[in-house]
VOGU-3710 file (C-alpha; in Angstrom, 3 decimals, decimal comma):
1> msvdpqkilr> -19,345/27,861/23,539  -19,936/25,284/26,264  -21,508/22,289/24,544  -21,776/18,532/24,801  -20,911/17,472/21,233  -22,092/13,886/21,624  -25,442/15,005/23,043  -25,913/17,420/20,145  -25,110/14,687/17,606  -27,694/12,376/19,167
11> elfdtaiaaa> -30,272/15,178/19,118  -29,626/15,700/15,411  -30,009/11,975/14,751  -33,218/11,759/16,787  -34,601/14,808/14,968  -33,881/13,239/11,583  -35,677/10,037/12,597  -38,694/11,861/14,050  -39,096/13,901/10,845  -39,661/10,685/8,896
21> hprqilepyl> -41,806/8,748/11,370  -45,229/7,631/10,061  -47,056/9,088/13,070  -45,743/12,530/12,054  -46,252/12,416/8,303  -48,773/9,888/6,946  -52,239/11,048/8,040  -52,516/14,204/5,864  -51,851/12,153/2,727  -54,665/9,645/3,246
31> padrsgrviv> -57,719/10,001/0,960  -60,175/12,737/1,969  -62,977/10,173/1,889  -62,088/7,705/4,636  -65,444/5,967/4,760  -66,223/2,602/3,241  -64,072/-0,492/3,011  -60,333/-0,369/2,460  -57,826/-3,187/2,126  -54,416/-2,309/3,539
41> igagkaaaam> -51,263/-4,093/2,411  -47,686/-3,091/2,999  -44,028/-4,001/3,086  -40,970/-2,422/4,658  -39,387/-1,458/7,948  -42,017/1,248/8,491  -44,984/-0,816/7,281  -46,400/-1,728/10,701  -46,102/1,813/12,054  -47,775/3,104/8,890
51> aevveknwqg> -50,586/0,548/9,258  -51,186/1,732/12,806  -51,719/5,293/11,528  -54,235/4,119/8,913  -56,181/2,153/11,542  -56,450/5,202/13,798  -57,599/7,548/11,035  -59,911/5,445/8,840  -63,612/5,731/9,601  -64,811/2,813/7,505
61> evsglvvtry> -64,031/-0,898/7,488  -60,318/-1,685/7,611  -58,585/-5,005/7,030  -55,331/-6,141/5,554  -51,858/-7,568/5,893  -48,412/-5,966/6,114  -44,917/-7,401/6,466  -42,044/-5,780/8,318  -38,633/-6,758/9,594  -38,320/-8,867/12,740
71> ghgancqkie> -38,654/-6,563/15,745  -40,252/-3,710/13,762  -43,903/-4,559/14,488  -46,599/-2,254/15,881  -49,804/-2,519/17,900  -52,330/-3,002/15,098  -55,827/-4,304/15,880  -57,405/-4,754/12,439  -54,460/-5,112/10,086  -52,380/-8,254/10,480
81> vveaahpvpd> -48,653/-7,659/10,945  -46,209/-10,381/9,930  -42,469/-10,162/10,574  -39,832/-11,583/8,221  -36,118/-11,406/7,485  -34,089/-8,551/6,032  -31,799/-8,040/4,116  -31,803/-11,673/2,976  -35,384/-12,979/2,527  -36,678/-16,012/4,394
91> aaglavakrv> -39,641/-18,413/4,254  -41,816/-16,020/6,283  -41,375/-13,311/3,647  -42,201/-15,808/0,914  -45,371/-16,967/2,682  -46,680/-13,461/3,359  -46,005/-12,356/-0,223  -48,187/-15,202/-1,461  -50,934/-14,164/0,972  -50,740/-10,531/-0,128
101> lelvsdlned> -51,249/-11,542/-3,767  -54,197/-13,742/-2,776  -55,730/-10,874/-0,807  -55,822/-8,571/-3,853  -56,365/-11,122/-6,606  -60,162/-10,907/-6,879  -61,018/-7,236/-6,453  -63,415/-5,064/-8,475  -63,366/-1,445/-9,564  -65,240/-0,307/-6,449
111> drvifllsgg> -62,515/-1,623/-4,143  -59,797/0,548/-2,664  -56,335/-0,671/-1,708  -53,836/1,258/0,389  -50,280/0,044/-0,097  -47,796/1,141/2,569  -44,248/1,030/1,236  -40,872/1,681/2,831  -37,254/0,605/2,652  -36,669/-3,095/3,126
121> gsallalpae> -39,739/-4,048/1,136  -37,719/-5,794/-1,559  -36,411/-8,457/0,800  -39,513/-8,626/2,990  -42,016/-9,172/0,166  -40,123/-12,018/-1,437  -42,031/-14,024/-4,018  -39,764/-15,570/-6,660  -40,814/-15,491/-10,283  -42,055/-18,643/-11,964
131> gltladkqhi> -39,384/-21,349/-12,050  -37,220/-19,735/-9,354  -36,858/-20,724/-5,718  -36,376/-18,806/-2,493  -32,872/-20,274/-2,367  -32,144/-18,693/-5,764  -33,198/-15,280/-4,491  -31,277/-15,685/-1,235  -28,119/-16,584/-3,161  -28,408/-13,537/-5,428
141> nkallksgat> -29,240/-11,194/-2,523  -26,251/-12,301/-0,458  -23,889/-11,938/-3,404  -25,188/-8,476/-4,319  -24,946/-7,256/-0,712  -21,235/-8,136/-0,646  -20,482/-6,893/-4,161  -20,621/-3,131/-3,673  -23,589/-2,777/-6,046  -25,788/0,299/-5,528
151> igemncvrkh> -29,324/-0,027/-4,194  -30,658/0,853/-7,650  -28,647/-1,954/-9,227  -29,660/-4,452/-6,558  -33,328/-3,589/-6,952  -33,134/-3,833/-10,729  -32,095/-7,464/-10,340  -34,569/-8,133/-7,530  -37,615/-6,854/-9,405  -36,843/-8,962/-12,463
161> lsaikggrla> -36,626/-12,076/-10,299  -39,908/-11,294/-8,542  -43,551/-12,213/-9,064  -44,724/-9,167/-7,132  -42,356/-6,233/-7,747  -41,671/-4,053/-10,788  -45,346/-3,063/-11,086  -46,691/-6,597/-10,805  -48,536/-5,949/-7,521  -50,547/-3,115/-9,110
171> kacwpatvyt> -51,387/-5,429/-11,993  -52,647/-8,028/-9,505  -54,890/-5,409/-7,847  -56,548/-4,333/-11,113  -59,265/-3,051/-11,507  -59,250/-1,761/-7,906  -57,939/1,726/-7,117  -54,515/1,563/-5,445  -53,031/4,324/-3,278  -49,333/3,783/-2,596
181> yaisdvpgdl> -47,788/5,832/0,226  -44,025/5,546/0,265  -41,166/6,508/2,567  -38,017/6,800/0,473  -34,758/5,208/1,559  -32,981/5,584/-1,775  -30,858/8,352/-3,315  -32,955/10,292/-5,793  -36,249/9,070/-4,271  -37,201/7,190/-7,441
191> atviasgptv> -40,527/5,371/-7,138  -39,156/2,613/-9,360  -36,334/1,918/-6,903  -38,052/2,218/-3,496  -38,581/-1,424/-2,444  -38,305/-2,331/-6,149  -41,476/-0,455/-7,159  -44,296/-3,026/-6,760  -47,015/-0,617/-7,969  -45,267/1,577/-10,557
201> adpstsadal> -44,032/1,164/-14,119  -40,441/-0,016/-14,403  -38,094/1,413/-17,056  -35,312/-1,135/-16,475  -35,056/-4,366/-18,443  -34,078/-7,969/-17,931  -31,008/-7,231/-20,052  -30,057/-4,565/-17,493  -30,373/-7,134/-14,708  -28,140/-9,578/-16,579
211> ailkryaida> -25,566/-6,839/-17,155  -25,481/-6,029/-13,427  -24,871/-9,671/-12,533  -22,034/-9,720/-15,046  -20,580/-6,374/-13,876  -20,213/-7,620/-10,304  -19,205/-11,155/-11,284  -22,224/-12,664/-9,505  -22,254/-16,454/-9,819  -25,963/-16,780/-10,549
221> pqavidwlnn> -27,794/-20,134/-10,623  -28,599/-21,293/-14,135  -32,323/-20,988/-13,414  -31,825/-17,249/-12,810  -29,929/-16,770/-16,074  -32,551/-18,744/-17,995  -35,385/-16,708/-16,479  -33,762/-13,363/-17,246  -33,351/-14,470/-20,857  -37,077/-15,284/-20,980
231> pasetvkagd> -39,318/-12,435/-22,285  -41,756/-13,264/-19,460  -39,234/-11,851/-16,981  -39,902/-8,286/-18,153  -41,516/-6,006/-15,606  -44,634/-3,852/-16,122  -43,920/-0,890/-18,399  -45,338/2,625/-18,686  -48,654/2,736/-20,509  -49,842/-0,619/-19,234
241> palarshfql> -53,634/-0,304/-18,649  -53,273/-2,156/-15,331  -51,487/0,896/-13,906  -54,236/3,374/-14,843  -55,809/3,307/-11,364  -52,584/3,091/-9,389  -51,532/6,292/-7,588  -48,128/6,849/-5,990  -47,391/9,413/-3,268  -44,010/10,001/-1,653
251> iakpqqslea> -44,632/11,047/1,963  -41,084/11,218/3,374  -37,613/11,400/1,929  -34,060/11,770/3,257  -33,883/15,472/2,358  -36,718/16,256/4,790  -34,796/14,628/7,616  -31,604/16,467/6,710  -33,480/19,770/6,670  -35,054/19,029/10,060
261> aavqarkagf> -31,597/18,256/11,464  -30,293/21,521/9,978  -32,981/23,474/11,816  -32,033/21,717/15,052  -28,342/22,473/14,426  -29,055/26,181/14,042  -30,965/26,159/17,331  -27,868/24,666/18,976  -25,658/27,401/17,497  -24,092/25,496/14,583
271> splilgdleg> -24,177/26,545/10,931  -25,324/23,546/8,838  -23,898/22,412/5,513  -26,139/19,842/3,791  -24,290/17,691/1,271  -27,445/15,758/0,363  -28,100/12,182/-0,710  -24,831/10,373/-1,418  -23,806/7,057/-2,908  -20,456/5,316/-3,269
281> esrevakvha> -18,142/3,145/-1,209  -18,488/4,046/2,479  -14,749/4,401/2,964  -14,402/6,680/-0,072  -17,372/8,856/0,908  -15,713/9,210/4,324  -12,509/10,496/2,696  -14,475/13,288/1,023  -16,149/14,209/4,321  -12,761/14,179/6,033
291> giarqivqhg> -11,381/16,566/3,409  -14,239/19,007/3,919  -13,861/18,831/7,710  -10,114/19,485/7,443  -10,691/22,468/5,158  -13,144/23,947/7,647  -10,782/23,469/10,601  -7,689/24,763/8,825  -9,084/27,438/6,509  -12,671/28,224/7,513
301> qplkapcvil> -13,972/27,067/4,117  -16,624/26,517/2,816  -17,967/27,785/6,168  -16,506/28,604/9,543  -16,771/26,635/12,762  -18,830/26,070/14,792  -20,721/24,156/12,134  -22,084/20,747/11,200  -21,811/18,792/7,948  -24,960/16,762/7,195
311> sggettvtvr> -25,447/14,038/4,599  -27,669/11,081/3,869  -28,197/8,519/1,131  -27,029/4,935/0,947  -23,375/4,072/0,686  -22,083/0,596/-0,099  -19,473/-1,739/1,313  -17,473/-4,169/-0,772  -16,787/-6,890/1,768  -13,143/-8,000/1,796
321> gdgrggrnae> -12,629/-9,082/5,412  -14,539/-11,116/7,954  -15,204/-8,386/10,532  -18,559/-7,076/11,708  -20,389/-3,875/10,927  -22,602/-2,107/8,426  -21,938/0,771/6,068  -22,258/3,450/8,793  -19,634/1,851/11,014  -17,435/1,470/7,932
331> fllsltenlk> -17,885/5,158/7,069  -16,999/6,236/10,593  -13,982/3,941/10,747  -12,641/5,382/7,503  -13,322/8,909/8,780  -11,361/8,120/11,938  -8,443/6,785/9,931  -8,394/9,835/7,666  -8,753/12,486/10,383  -6,462/10,775/12,920
341> glpgvyalag> -7,824/12,795/15,838  -8,185/16,205/14,183  -9,039/18,556/17,088  -12,611/19,745/17,475  -14,182/17,217/15,092  -16,926/14,854/16,270  -19,070/12,648/14,050  -22,108/10,374/14,087  -23,136/7,932/11,381  -26,255/5,837/11,761
351> dtdgidgsee> -29,065/4,151/9,890  -32,434/5,794/10,522  -34,109/2,381/10,810  -32,005/1,631/13,902  -30,087/-1,237/12,296  -26,669/-0,757/10,702  -26,520/-3,624/8,239  -27,389/-6,726/10,235  -26,100/-5,631/13,657  -28,122/-4,465/16,661
361> nagaimtpds> -26,636/-0,962/16,601  -27,845/1,950/14,494  -24,327/3,290/14,101  -21,588/4,876/16,200  -19,970/8,132/17,315  -16,405/9,307/16,667  -14,665/11,840/18,904  -11,277/13,579/18,497  -9,705/11,045/20,872  -11,181/7,908/19,233
371> yvraaalgls> -8,052/7,270/17,140  -5,646/7,507/20,093  -7,889/5,601/22,502  -8,271/2,742/20,037  -4,526/2,647/19,412  -3,974/2,347/23,169  -6,195/-0,745/23,045  -4,061/-2,207/20,259  -6,574/-1,382/17,511  -5,409/0,052/14,206
381> asdeldnnng> -8,122/1,922/12,306  -6,425/1,006/9,029  -6,228/-2,714/9,866  -9,814/-2,840/11,109  -10,956/-1,102/7,925  -9,173/-3,758/5,870  -11,163/-6,330/7,823  -14,491/-4,451/7,539  -14,648/-4,414/11,340  -16,200/-1,045/12,152
391> ygyfaaldal> -18,532/-2,622/14,696  -15,670/-4,203/16,634  -13,632/-0,986/16,603  -16,373/1,234/18,023  -17,670/-1,450/20,390  -14,195/-1,496/21,971  -14,514/2,275/22,470  -18,032/1,908/23,923  -19,163/4,244/21,154  -21,945/2,276/19,470
401> ivteptrtnv> -25,395/3,861/19,139  -28,257/1,517/20,013  -31,742/2,894/19,381  -33,796/-0,293/18,919  -35,926/-0,428/15,717  -37,257/3,057/14,903  -40,074/1,822/12,612  -39,161/4,198/9,834  -36,376/4,324/7,258  -34,910/7,177/5,242
411> ndfrailile> -31,562/5,417/5,201  -28,188/6,695/6,373  -27,712/9,840/8,433  -24,296/11,412/8,945  -23,391/14,479/10,998  -19,889/15,875/11,491  -19,788/18,494/14,223  -16,878/20,932/14,112  -16,128/23,118/17,117  -14,088/26,283/17,160
421> taqs> -10,459/25,442/17,922  -7,154/27,272/18,043  -6,528/26,144/14,444  -9,800/27,554/13,170
//
């Protein structure tokens, strides 16, 4: 088979992103009756692109306000788009969160609200609970991001420190009807976890949040500890009357993108193996992928080459060094170290929002000669992994993937392409 492995990997990545883009998926989910007034609010990396779709397809009066990450805006005419910081919130996110609450604070039962939700919303819609400051939230966010905590654990803490998440936004909209349309970026696609669930009931407790801070040895400000010990810190629970007119609809999830990539792989002549939504330390998840790839190359199990291993989800990185790079670069660096140039194996790891952590790249590509080429440049995959320097390693190989912001987000995408070799 005469193929360009790197081109195929990029096509798979692009297919996964396109399958989750608001322009492809949102319109059919909008209410059948699109006349009359609607107030549109939103938060997340896809919020502006989602708002643009609503504007184009709503026949009645449209107004509203959405917040997205810097550089992730869209050409909206009627809905205001504000950009703010992610993953650590800033003053812009604080200001827009206050405005969103004001916008929905005096509605009646005839009003309709469309809430556009996607990954990143937790940091972007940052309104600290009573008695807490933005600095408190920034401190906790930074510590959690370095700790290795899962997205579910991070969002449990975030929602209990928020005046807007954990169902509180739906409560503020009452008695209006709220339609939430969400793009999932979390393993399991739980509505309570996506952007910390601003419009749904929350089963977690303040005691859970305290336990997470303790588990990861987070040095929390005293004001945070005091608040979490206050009964007022509890989020909105199931059965609350304020949620009776709040409707939640998941419109895209990682599995859809993996399935779309699998279809594209078959068209290119590769048998796909979908591992699904995964969590865990990036470097450890990479070891498992490396083991599967090695088994395929050496024994033709669980399927024979040519094939592609696909997975998504959100891995974590416990930061130990002072290098650069997000979880996808870390995954790929660990994969490189574990495969050490295994013939016929190529891999791509990237974030579907176009930003791997806080860098400008979406991810990177590994080829069978990456390990040797890097060594010739004086770079040890093992040493760079110890320093969490996946970005630096693949930048030196000119192997970074730069997509610019994609304006959607179903989290990580990984593809390991395995060609037929003499071994297989």
